[in-house]
N, C-alpha and C positions, 0 to 999 in steps of 0.2 A: 795268402793264408795268414790269419792272425797269429802272432807269436805270443800266446796267452801266458799270463802270470800263473793261472790256476786252471785246472780242468773244470771245476764247478764253483760258481759264486752263489752262495745261499744268502738271500736277503731276509733277515729276521732270525733271532735266536730263541724263539719260543719253541713249544713242542714240535711243531711241523718243521721248523728250520733245523733244530737239533737232530731230529730223526732223519731228515734228509742228509745232513752232514755225516751222521753215523753210518748210514747205509752206503753213502758214497765212499767213505773211507774203507768200509768193509770190502768194497769192490775195487780198492786200490787207486781211487782217484784223488788228486790233490784238491783240497777244499779251503775256501775262505768264507767264513761266516761274518756278515756285517749286521750289527745290532745297534739300534738307535739309542737304547737305554743302557745303563750300567747295572748289571746283575750283582746281587739279588735285588729284585724290584717287585712291588705289589702288583697283583693281577687277580682278576676273578676267573671263574671257570674251575672251581676247586674239586668238583666231583668227577671221579673216573668211572669207567664201565668195565665189568669183568672180562668182556670179550677182548679188551685191549691188553690183558695180561700176557697173552701169547706174543704180542708185538714187543712188549717190554723185555721179554725173555730173549727174543731174537735180536733186539738191539743191544743186549748185554747189560741192562740197567736194573733188572729185577732184584738182584741181591742188594743193591744200594737202596732201592725203594723199601725192601723188607726191613732194612736196618735203620731207616730214617725216622721211625717213631710216628708215622702217620696213623690216623684213626682208621680202623678197619670198617669197611662198608659191606654189609650183608644183604641190604635190601633198601626199600623206600616206602614212605607213607604218602598217600594222596588223600586230601581232605577238602571238603567244601568250606568256604569261609564262614557260612552260617552254622556250621557244626552238624548239619543234617545227615551227612554221609561221609564215609571214609573207607580206605582199603589199605592193607599192608601187603606189599609184594616181597617175597623172599626169593632171591635169585636162585638158590639151590633147588627150588621147587619147579623150575622150568623144565622144558623137554630136553634141552641141550645140556649134556653133562659138562662139568668142569668150569661152570660159570658161577661159582658159589660166593666169591667175595672179591673185593678190590679195595681201594683206598680213597679216603677224603684227604686232599693234600692242600697245604699252603703253597700257592703257586711260586712264591719267591724262592722257597727251598726246593720244590719239585723241579722247576724250570732250570735252576742252577745245576741240579744233579744231571739232567740230560745234557746241558751245554758243556759241563765239565767232562762228561764222558766223551763227547765229540772231540773236545780238545785233547783228551788223553790218547785218542786214536790218531792224532796228528792233524786235526783240523785247525787252521789258524783262525782266531776270533778277533775281530776288531770292534771295540765298543768303548765309548759311544761313537757311532758313525752312522750317518744317514745317506742313503743313495738319493741324489738329486737329479741325476741324468743317467739314463741307461740307453746307450747307443748301440744298435746292432751293426756289425761289421762283417768282413769276409772271414767266416769261420768262427764267429763268437760275438761277444759283447764287450764294450768298454763302459765301465761304471765310474761316474764322478761322485766321490764321497765327500761329505761335509763332516770334518772332525774338529776337535778342539784346537788342533794345530793348523787348521786351514783345509783347503781342498786337496784331495788325493785322487789318483786315477788307478784303477785296477782293471785287468782284462781277464776274461774267462771264456772258455769254449761253450760252457753251458750256464744257464741261470735257473735256479729254483726260487721262485718268488714265494716266500713264506712270511710276508710282511704284515699279515693280518688285514684289518680293515683300513689301515693307513694308506694314504695315496700321496706319497712324497715325490714320486717321479711319474712323468707322463708316459703312458704305454698304450699303444693302439689296441692291443688285445684286451685291455681292461675297460674299453669304452662301452662295448655292447653288453647289456645286462638282460637276463631273462625277465619276462613279466613275473612279478612276485605273486605267489598264491596267498600271501598274508599281508596285512597292513604293516607299515613300518612301526617297529616297537622300540622301546627305550627301557633301560634298567636303572633303578636307583638303589644303591646298596651301601652296606657298611659291615664292619665286624663288631660283634657285641660280646660282652662277658656277662655272667650271671644268669644264663638261660639254663633251665632244668633239662635233663636228658632222660630218655627212656632207659629202663633197666636192661642189663644183659647185652646181647648182640645188637638189639635195636637201638642202642645208644649211638651207633654210627650211621643210622639210616638218614638218607636225604628225605626231607619233608617238603612236599609241594602243596600249597594251599590255594585252591582255585577261587578267584574273585569273579565279579560280574563280567568284566572285560579284561582280565589279566590274572596274575597269580604271584605268589610269594615263594621264594626258595628259602629253605633253612638247612644249612650244611654244617654239621659239627666238625670242628677242627681240633688239633692238639692244643694242650695247655689251656683248656677251658674257653677257647675262642669259638664263636659261631658266626658263619657268614650268612647274612640275611639280605635278600634283595627283592624288590618289587619290579615286576615286568608288566608294562602296560603299553598301550599304543601311544605314538607321538601325538595323535589327535586328542586322545583322552587327557594327556598331561597338559596340553595347551588349553583344552576346554575347562580344566579345573581352575586355571588361573593361580595355582599355588606354586610356591618354590618347591624344589625336589624334596627337601627334608620335611616340609609341611605336608606334602602329598603322601609321603611315606607314613608319617604319623597319623594322618587322617584315615588312611586305608586300614591301618592296624586298629584304630579306635572303632571303626565300623564293623569289624569282624570278630564275632565271639570266639572263634577258634584261634585267631591270631592273638587276641588279648590273653587267652589261656596260655599259649605257647611262649609268648614273649613277656610274661609277667616277671618283673625283676630285671629285665635286660637293660643294659646300659651301653650306648655306642662308644667305640674305642677311638674313633677318628671322625673327621668330617665326612659327610655323605658324598658319594661319587656318582657320576652319571655316565652311562655308555649307551650310545644310540646306533642306528644303522643295522639293526638286526633284520634278517629276512631279505637276502639277495643272493644271486648266483650269476657270475659272469657267463656269457654265452659260450665262449671258447676258453678252455683252461690250459691249452698247450699250443705252442707254435714250433717252428723247426728247431729252435735252440733255447726255448724258455718254457717252463711249466709252473703253474700256480698250484700251491698246496695249502691245505688248511683254510683258514678264514680269508686268505688272499683270493681264493677261488670262489668261496661263497659260504653262507651260513643261514640257517632258517630260524632257530629259536633254541634257547638253552633248556627248555623244559625237561628233556630226557637226557641231559648231560652228555650229549653226543659230540661236543666240540673238540675235546682233546683226542677222543678216539678217532674222529674223522681226520684230525690233523695228522696223527700217526699213520693211519691207513693210507691217506693220499700221498704223504711224504714217502712212504715205502714204495708205493707204486711208481711215483715220479722218479725217484733215485734209481730204481731198478731199470726203468725204461731208458734213462739217460746212460746208465752203465753199459747196457747192451749196444745202443747206438754208437757209443764212444769206442767200444771194442771193434765194431765193424767200420769205424772211420766214416761215418755218415751222419746226416741230420735225421731228425724224426720225420717220418713220412706223414702225409696228410691223414692216412688211415690210423696211424698210431695216435695222432693228436685227437682224432674223433673218438677212438676207442677209449683213451684215457678220460676224456670229458664225459663220455657216456658212463664209464665204470664208476667214476666218483659221484656223478649225479644219481645213478641208480642206487648206490649205497645210501646216499643222503636222502633219497626219495622214500625209503622205508621209514625213516624217522619223520619225514615230512607228512606222510599219511597218518602217523600216530599223533603228530602235533595237531593236525586238523581234527582228529577225534577229541583231543583234550579240550579244544575251544568250542566244540559243538555240544550243547546241553543234552540232546537226545543220545548222541554217540557216547558222551562221557558217562551217561547212565549205564550203558553197556560195559564200558571199561571198568566201572566200579562194581559191577556184578560180582558177588563173592564166589559163585560157582557157575560154570557154564558147561554145556554138553560137549562131548568129544574132545575135552581138554583144551578148548579154545583159549581159555584164560591163561593156561600154563605156557602156551605158545607165545602169547603176548608177554609173559614174564621173561621169556628168553630174549625177545626183542628189546625189552626194557633193559636187559642186561648187556645189550650191545650186539646181539646176534642178528646182523642186518644182511647176511649172505643168503638167508632164507632157503635153507635146505628143505627138501620135500615135506618132512613132518611139520615144519613151521609154516611153509609157504601156503599150503592149502587151508590150514586153520586160520592163518592171517587173512586170506581172501574171504573166508566164510565170516570171520569177525567183522571185516569191513562191510560186507553185504548186510549183516544183521544191523550194523550201525546205521546204514542208509534206510533200511526197512523200518527201523524203530520210529521214524518220523510218521509212518503210515499206520503201523500196528505195533503195539507194545509187546515186544518179546521178553523184556525185563521190566520190572516196575520203574516208573519214571521217578527220578529223585526230586526232592523239594528244593528248588533253586530260589525260593522266595527270600526276600530280605538281602539279596546280594546286589548292592548298588554298583552301578558302573563307576569305575575309578574317575572317569572324567566328570561325573556329577557330584563328586564329594566336596568340591569347592563351593557348591551352592548352599551347603548346610553350615550355618555358622556355629552350631553347637553339637559336635559329634558326641557319641556316648562316652562317658567317663571310663577310664581304664580301671 
């Protein structure tokens, strides 16, 4: 039996890793968190969901978030790039009570709050340190870490992989990937100053602007900063033949709505690129290792589900490990299957809504201002993060998806005008985009 240094080794100090460490410490387990970067550090994924507020309260970080000065988020805007249609969603108007608001966060500050809380509970944090080898042994794992001072080895009975999309160490469980329902996508993004904001509570809304084959996010942050990103397919980016910053500017120039929203905006740093959206590993747990957050999988940032899914999966993972640890056993094959199914089922709700967003006929239904049987308000609750689908939301969501499919055959709602919305991949063929 391995004489382990720690009960739990958490790989990654982002929201999933910090949440896993916090829950593990709440359960009395010794924890080591290994993070490859030095916090605070820049990261995207700044928009939270109201349904995650309960998790923050259970983790014990809610008072710190309330005091951090983050922008309050009460809803979201959805627009077509050509300006032909739009919709405002107010979280408080959904069917599920208690989902009225959350925060727009600068991740450097937000992630540090979570990691510091894990540290305050007794978790040891090693950063910068990168796991290069993870070797299973009798009763645990041995991890070889690359640090500024050279290689180190730590041992732990359990591993929670919250390393995000990074693949620093070989792992058999991470080789098999589910067939993706979506094409591979890429995000090009920056922070801007000088962008106007809506009055009142709408000043904190996330704005999503739908393009021909992609979309833009606009997320208001504190101190006048605004996070803006273009999400498109890897194929479209390659087909355009443009550098990331050029493609971003060309997409804005071709969109009347984006030109309006970004008038006077100035970038605050170099443009960044993140790829490998839309994937899920086939198995998310083995006898002594569990994947949480983006390490397990991710579909698309359109409905801001990333941080929420990170917290949700981390809480499940740490709880599962704590129970098995108390009973002095490994995870059973059934527990591994059940965890994988539970995470994918939760993510699958967002996956279905993502498919609606990218389908013109279905998106016409999504943008419908009023629907019978309060279907639209059930969708509002899902957009607020309610992916558990209690009965009042479940049957309305099923009916919504059915109407979305039938919209291709018969028009249940007026079809929106998608004319003039060029595919992002075709923007490089036009040498003279409209002037801003």
